[in-house]
Backbone bond lengths (Angstrom), bond angles and torsions (degrees), N, CA, C in turn:
res aa  C-N    CA-C-N  psi(-1)  N-CA   C-N-CA  omega(-1)  CA-C   N-CA-C  phi
1 M - - - 1.459 - - 1.500 107.72 -
2 R 1.312 117.46 138.31 1.543 126.14 178.96 1.427 109.00 -93.80
3 P 1.362 117.63 134.96 1.398 123.06 172.77 1.541 112.46 -73.99
4 E 1.363 114.01 153.38 1.370 118.99 178.72 1.578 106.51 -81.03
5 V 1.344 115.73 142.40 1.476 114.69 178.01 1.565 109.73 -74.40
6 P 1.331 113.82 133.70 1.469 116.39 -176.40 1.507 110.83 -53.31
7 E 1.362 116.43 136.61 1.487 119.99 -172.84 1.569 108.60 -62.86
8 E 1.318 118.31 -36.74 1.465 119.38 178.47 1.531 110.83 -57.43
9 W 1.294 118.39 -35.88 1.502 121.34 179.61 1.514 110.11 -69.39
10 V 1.350 113.58 -43.77 1.534 118.95 -179.26 1.586 107.01 -63.15
11 R 1.365 116.23 -43.33 1.485 114.97 172.98 1.513 118.13 -59.69
12 R 1.238 117.64 -37.43 1.488 126.77 179.03 1.598 108.71 -63.35
13 I 1.289 114.74 -47.68 1.411 125.01 177.21 1.575 107.38 -59.82
14 G 1.238 112.93 -52.74 1.503 122.47 -176.20 1.472 108.25 -60.86
15 A 1.246 121.80 -38.53 1.500 126.37 180.00 1.547 108.32 -59.82
16 V 1.254 116.50 -32.79 1.582 119.93 177.85 1.432 109.91 -80.84
17 L 1.357 119.31 -49.89 1.432 125.85 -169.58 1.538 115.88 -75.85
18 E 1.351 113.33 -47.40 1.470 123.49 -169.51 1.562 110.89 -71.30
19 V 1.287 115.94 -6.77 1.525 115.59 174.37 1.510 111.04 -98.66
20 L 1.316 118.02 -6.27 1.518 123.16 176.36 1.546 106.70 -75.97
21 P 1.343 119.28 146.85 1.346 120.90 178.28 1.502 119.76 -49.44
22 E 1.386 114.38 120.59 1.482 120.23 173.08 1.572 111.48 66.69
23 C 1.279 121.95 10.66 1.479 124.23 -178.44 1.494 104.94 -86.19
24 R 1.359 111.54 128.12 1.553 113.99 -179.62 1.497 109.07 -135.33
25 R 1.320 110.62 155.89 1.516 118.18 179.58 1.485 108.48 -86.75
26 V 1.296 119.83 143.37 1.419 126.82 171.18 1.491 111.75 -138.88
27 D 1.332 117.76 149.60 1.447 121.16 174.50 1.467 105.73 -73.11
28 A 1.337 116.43 136.77 1.486 122.51 179.85 1.681 107.22 -108.24
29 W 1.199 113.57 172.10 1.447 121.68 -178.57 1.573 108.87 -53.61
30 V 1.290 114.29 -32.58 1.423 124.56 174.40 1.562 107.40 -144.35
31 G 1.239 121.80 127.78 1.509 117.58 177.39 1.488 110.99 81.61
32 V 1.368 113.79 -157.45 1.419 122.48 -177.74 1.536 111.10 -129.28
33 Q 1.361 117.68 140.22 1.370 122.82 179.77 1.528 109.80 -118.23
34 W 1.394 118.09 157.70 1.417 120.80 175.12 1.602 101.23 -124.38
35 K 1.394 113.27 143.21 1.435 119.51 -175.26 1.490 109.24 -138.38
36 V 1.314 112.79 152.12 1.511 120.23 167.87 1.505 100.59 -119.21
37 G 1.348 118.27 119.04 1.456 117.55 -174.57 1.517 106.46 67.30
38 S 1.332 112.97 -133.91 1.470 119.63 176.57 1.485 110.37 -103.75
39 T 1.267 118.53 10.53 1.399 124.96 -178.32 1.546 114.62 -91.72
40 S 1.310 121.99 126.87 1.401 125.56 177.21 1.506 109.82 -66.96
41 V 1.392 115.87 134.83 1.486 123.15 170.26 1.404 116.36 -107.00
42 A 1.408 115.62 -35.40 1.421 119.38 -179.66 1.523 106.18 -163.81
43 H 1.333 121.11 155.25 1.400 129.97 178.47 1.509 110.49 -140.69
44 V 1.305 117.51 117.85 1.549 118.23 170.96 1.580 110.98 -110.25
45 F 1.282 112.62 140.05 1.550 118.52 -175.97 1.519 107.38 -161.30
46 G 1.341 104.84 156.15 1.567 116.73 172.18 1.529 105.99 -95.28
47 G 1.314 108.77 133.98 1.559 120.47 174.19 1.398 116.97 -79.50
48 E 1.351 113.65 169.36 1.462 118.75 175.97 1.474 108.09 -74.07
49 D 1.301 123.90 -15.23 1.362 129.39 172.74 1.482 116.77 -81.62
50 Q 1.397 115.56 1.88 1.406 130.00 -176.27 1.485 117.51 65.53
51 L 1.378 115.26 15.89 1.361 120.11 169.17 1.629 116.18 -93.84
52 F 1.253 115.46 153.55 1.453 113.58 -179.04 1.483 111.52 -107.48
53 R 1.345 116.67 139.67 1.461 122.59 -173.05 1.470 109.23 -129.71
54 I 1.327 116.17 154.34 1.455 123.80 167.56 1.539 106.92 -131.93
55 V 1.347 112.99 132.01 1.477 118.92 179.61 1.472 103.57 -116.08
56 F 1.338 111.75 152.60 1.544 122.09 177.73 1.540 109.76 -166.03
57 H 1.252 114.84 -172.72 1.481 116.78 -169.11 1.588 106.96 -112.58
58 A 1.335 115.07 146.49 1.425 123.07 -178.80 1.448 113.43 -143.85
59 D 1.278 118.14 160.54 1.494 128.11 -179.26 1.635 102.33 -59.17
60 P 1.346 113.02 147.36 1.510 116.79 175.81 1.528 115.44 -49.90
61 D 1.271 116.91 -41.10 1.477 122.17 -176.68 1.565 107.31 -67.98
62 E 1.390 117.99 -32.57 1.461 113.16 178.71 1.519 110.32 -80.86
63 V 1.235 119.57 -22.38 1.422 123.63 176.04 1.572 106.99 -56.59
64 M 1.234 115.33 -55.19 1.541 119.14 -178.91 1.575 108.04 -58.01
65 A 1.316 118.90 -43.47 1.509 121.43 -179.77 1.434 106.67 -62.32
66 F 1.251 123.67 -49.38 1.453 120.64 -175.13 1.518 110.24 -62.07
67 Q 1.358 118.33 -40.76 1.411 123.14 175.17 1.526 114.67 -51.09
68 H 1.259 113.62 -41.25 1.542 125.94 -168.59 1.622 107.04 -89.06
69 L 1.313 119.70 -25.66 1.402 121.45 -172.72 1.602 108.44 -73.51
70 G 1.333 112.67 -41.67 1.558 112.20 -179.27 1.443 107.63 91.04
71 P 1.325 116.05 175.83 1.516 121.69 -178.52 1.443 111.84 -47.32
72 P 1.319 118.32 140.48 1.528 121.62 9.44 1.587 113.58 -89.17
73 Y 1.397 115.09 9.58 1.385 119.02 179.68 1.580 109.92 -88.77
74 F 1.456 114.71 155.61 1.423 113.39 172.64 1.559 105.66 -163.98
75 R 1.290 117.12 160.09 1.436 124.63 176.36 1.590 102.80 -95.85
76 A 1.272 114.95 134.42 1.445 122.53 -176.96 1.611 106.75 -74.86
77 G 1.237 115.04 150.32 1.442 123.52 177.31 1.491 115.92 -71.67
78 Y 1.269 119.28 13.22 1.475 123.12 179.92 1.551 105.91 -149.19
79 G 1.258 115.33 165.40 1.431 124.96 177.87 1.494 114.12 60.11
80 R 1.273 123.09 146.67 1.431 126.10 -177.86 1.484 113.05 -79.30
81 D 1.289 117.66 -16.61 1.454 122.46 -171.42 1.560 109.33 -129.21
82 V 1.257 118.05 22.92 1.462 121.38 -178.27 1.504 109.36 -103.45
83 V 1.346 113.14 125.65 1.490 118.03 -179.92 1.517 104.82 -131.68
84 G 1.324 116.41 176.00 1.395 119.54 179.99 1.509 114.55 -156.81
85 L 1.350 113.36 173.07 1.518 122.68 -179.16 1.448 107.05 -135.86
86 L 1.342 115.95 137.99 1.514 122.03 168.37 1.499 104.33 -75.89
87 L 1.257 117.03 132.91 1.508 119.51 175.51 1.604 110.98 -102.12
88 D 1.299 115.85 139.69 1.428 122.18 179.39 1.440 107.23 -157.97
89 D 1.350 115.25 -173.54 1.394 119.28 -175.77 1.525 111.87 -67.48
90 G 1.302 118.17 -16.64 1.483 123.35 179.38 1.573 114.93 -97.46
91 T 1.311 111.59 10.97 1.599 112.20 176.97 1.455 114.74 -59.52
92 D 1.263 115.94 135.73 1.509 123.81 171.62 1.479 109.30 -81.03
93 W 1.300 123.58 92.37 1.442 129.16 -170.95 1.516 109.22 -69.52
94 E 1.292 120.90 -28.83 1.475 121.19 175.05 1.523 110.52 -69.04
95 E 1.252 118.13 -45.80 1.481 120.14 174.64 1.528 112.40 -60.87
96 L 1.353 114.85 -43.27 1.473 114.92 178.07 1.400 112.75 -61.98
97 A 1.407 119.97 -38.59 1.397 122.67 178.80 1.543 114.98 -63.05
98 E 1.316 114.78 -36.79 1.513 119.13 170.89 1.567 112.46 -63.99
99 L 1.301 115.43 -44.95 1.433 118.32 -179.70 1.585 114.67 -66.66
100 L 1.425 113.97 -35.02 1.345 112.95 171.29 1.434 119.45 -71.58
101 T 1.291 115.51 -29.56 1.555 122.62 176.81 1.495 103.99 -65.70
102 D 1.290 117.48 -49.43 1.569 119.47 -176.92 1.502 110.52 -59.19
103 G 1.487 113.21 -43.67 1.430 112.36 179.00 1.533 115.32 -65.51
104 Y 1.367 115.51 -38.50 1.445 116.90 175.21 1.639 110.05 -52.76
105 C 1.301 111.79 -46.93 1.564 118.94 -173.96 1.587 106.10 -68.11
106 R 1.325 122.05 -22.40 1.430 120.86 175.89 1.621 110.00 -75.74
107 R 1.326 114.82 -30.02 1.463 118.40 -166.20 1.498 109.18 -104.17
108 A 1.338 121.07 -28.41 1.456 120.26 -178.43 1.528 111.77 -76.97
109 P 1.314 113.29 152.92 1.428 120.29 175.15 1.597 109.87 -52.62
110 E 1.331 116.37 143.35 1.399 118.23 -176.66 1.410 114.24 -53.44
111 H 1.283 123.08 -38.97 1.480 121.77 -175.12 1.527 110.27 -69.28
112 L 1.338 117.03 -21.29 1.497 118.09 173.75 1.511 110.56 -85.69
113 A 1.401 112.99 -48.26 1.558 109.48 174.57 1.411 120.98 -53.66
114 D 1.376 115.04 -31.43 1.452 119.93 175.34 1.511 118.42 -59.75
115 L 1.310 113.67 -27.37 1.541 124.20 175.09 1.491 114.99 -68.50
116 V 1.360 114.52 -18.25 1.479 117.76 -174.59 1.620 112.11 -84.64
117 P 1.243 118.69 120.31 1.480 123.18 178.31 1.514 108.32 -58.71
118 R 1.369 118.52 128.71 1.441 118.98 -174.32 1.673 100.45 -139.02
119 P 1.418 109.29 148.06 1.400 113.02 -177.20 1.620 105.80 -72.90
120 P 1.366 116.21 156.24 1.523 112.73 -176.73 1.495 111.38 -71.90
121 A 1.253 116.33 149.85 1.406 122.30 175.55 1.503 112.91 -60.95
122 P 1.394 116.79 139.39 1.449 114.57 177.67 1.450 113.59 -67.71
123 D 1.394 114.55 148.31 1.533 114.32 177.26 1.572 108.45 -66.90
124 G 1.224 111.28 151.77 1.484 112.97 -174.62 1.429 109.07 -171.35
């Protein structure tokens, strides 16, 4: 049996994603998903192991980093750019907000992603 994601966490995630252009919450086969058009942006759910996870999309370089960092980070078992984070009472919600915003910008059509305020890229 999978646990229900705490509603407070769903609200916190929604507060980040649902303000992004045309991003909306939908019920998923398990948990809650956010989409832009028909494209998945993020999915939060409880696992059969009773742990809570959120999966989202990341730059290929970040995928490798997530894979090597270990818990609470992980690389999903599907998709080349899908990574995730175990959620618990120690979750860094600011970091998660940045990761979700980046993931949205990777998945959203360019004209929508361009509307999202982003910090300038570092010089390099």
